[in-house]
C-alpha positions, 0 to 999 in steps of 0.5 A: 362493229357498227359505225358510229359518229359519237366521239369515243376517247379510245379511237378516232375512227368513227366509220369504215364502211364498204358499199357496192356499186348498186348502193348497198352496204357490203359491211364494215372493213378494217383500215388496213383493208381499204387499199384492197377494197379500192382495187375492186371496180364494183366497190367504194369506201366511206371512212369517217375520222374525228381529229386523227393524229399524224400517224393515222393521217399518214396511214390514210394517205397511204391507203387512198393515195392522197396528195401530201399538201391536202393531208397537211391541211387536213391535219390542221383546223381553222382552214377556210372553206375551199375546194381543191382538185388533185387529179381525179380526187377532191379536197373540200373544207367546210365549216360546221356550226351548232348553237349552244345556249346563246353562243355558236360553236364552230367546227370543221369537216375536211372531205377527200373524195375520189372515184371510189372513196370518200373520207371525212375528217372532223375537227372541234365541234363538228357534228357526226354524219351517222344520220347522213349515212343511214339516210343514204343507205335507205336510198341505195338507188341514189347511193349508187351514184357513188361517193359524189352522192355521199359528198352531197349528203355531208354538205347538205347536212352542214348547210341544213345545220345553219338554218336553225341557228339563223331562225333562232337569231331571227326570233331572238332579235324580234324579242330584243326589239321589244326591249329596245323600245321599253321605257327603261334602257338595259345595258345588257340588251345592247351587249347582246345585240353586239354579240349576235352581230359578231357571231352572225359575222362569223357564220357568214364567213363560214357560209359565203365561201361555201357558196363558191365551193358548191358552185365549183362542184356543179361545174366539175367535169363528168370524169370527176363528178357525175353529171347526175349530181349537179342538180343535188349540189345546185339544191344545196347551193340554193339553201346556202344562198338563202342562209347567206341572204338571211344572215346579211339581212339579220346583220343589217337589222342588228346594226339598225337596232343598235343605232336605234338603241343608242339614239333612244338612250341619247334622246332620253338623256336629252329629255333629262337635261331639258327637265333639269334646265327647266327647273333650274330656270324656275329656281333662277327667278326667285333667286334673282329677286331675293338676291336683288332685295337682299343687298345691304344698301341703306337707300332702297326706296322700295323697302319703305313701301308698305306693300313691297313685301306682298307685292314681291311675293305676288310678282315672283309667283306670277313670274314663276307661274308664267315661266312654268306654263311656257316651259310645260307647253314647250315640253321642257317639264 
């Protein structure tokens, strides 16, 4: 059979391939033959699983001689990115991410690596590594470095998967900034800004611990990880640092955008209140005057004056006009 990372409901085994020490593919093998192949000094095995059950994990533990604590962790998703060493074998946990619409889907990849094997176990929405294996097989001189190069290929693919998500959020933030400064405020804009900040926080929780994992891989002794692999892990770590820095900058920009959005809404509300207060002041002048002369008193000398009514109208209009001019100049209207 040909190895594939496309999820199939009938089997959690995605690949089980043997390679020689020159980096050339020997062929697919059965799971039961893994321990036999591992006894050959010029062979190493690459196995890929997708959400295996307890029985399959127990079989892998027997075939590879895995530590039971690491196997227990590999059977559970929602692990924090980490690196654990068990003698000459390593157990690495990394979180994968992919964008679906406006949401980010997170998965996990658990990796066991020994002197002559690498075992990848994917959970949730973690993407497959068929392309990684094919690319490695096209460069047998590099694959001849052994399982360490396979581990590099998997981690490099995981980190590269973060980059399109970050760039998509950057472009979306630039678009939302235009909506923030639009004259009409939209509640959906603020909700989207908050959702982006939340998902970027989740992405940072996946990237930041992975930086420590990659730094540890660079410092491993030569009997666990070939020294020739250190530049490769350093390159992946540089990419992870760039992603982490970009995520941090985007989160700060999102916080600023949210604060600006709220401030603009507050300013708009203040402008409305100012206009209402200005018109209320204009209405208060004729109300006061008409209320004054509308009192039911018998002795009001000004009512007997012939020009009292026209004079009151002119005075009211002049007072309202002056008040309107002052309010308009003060930008209250």
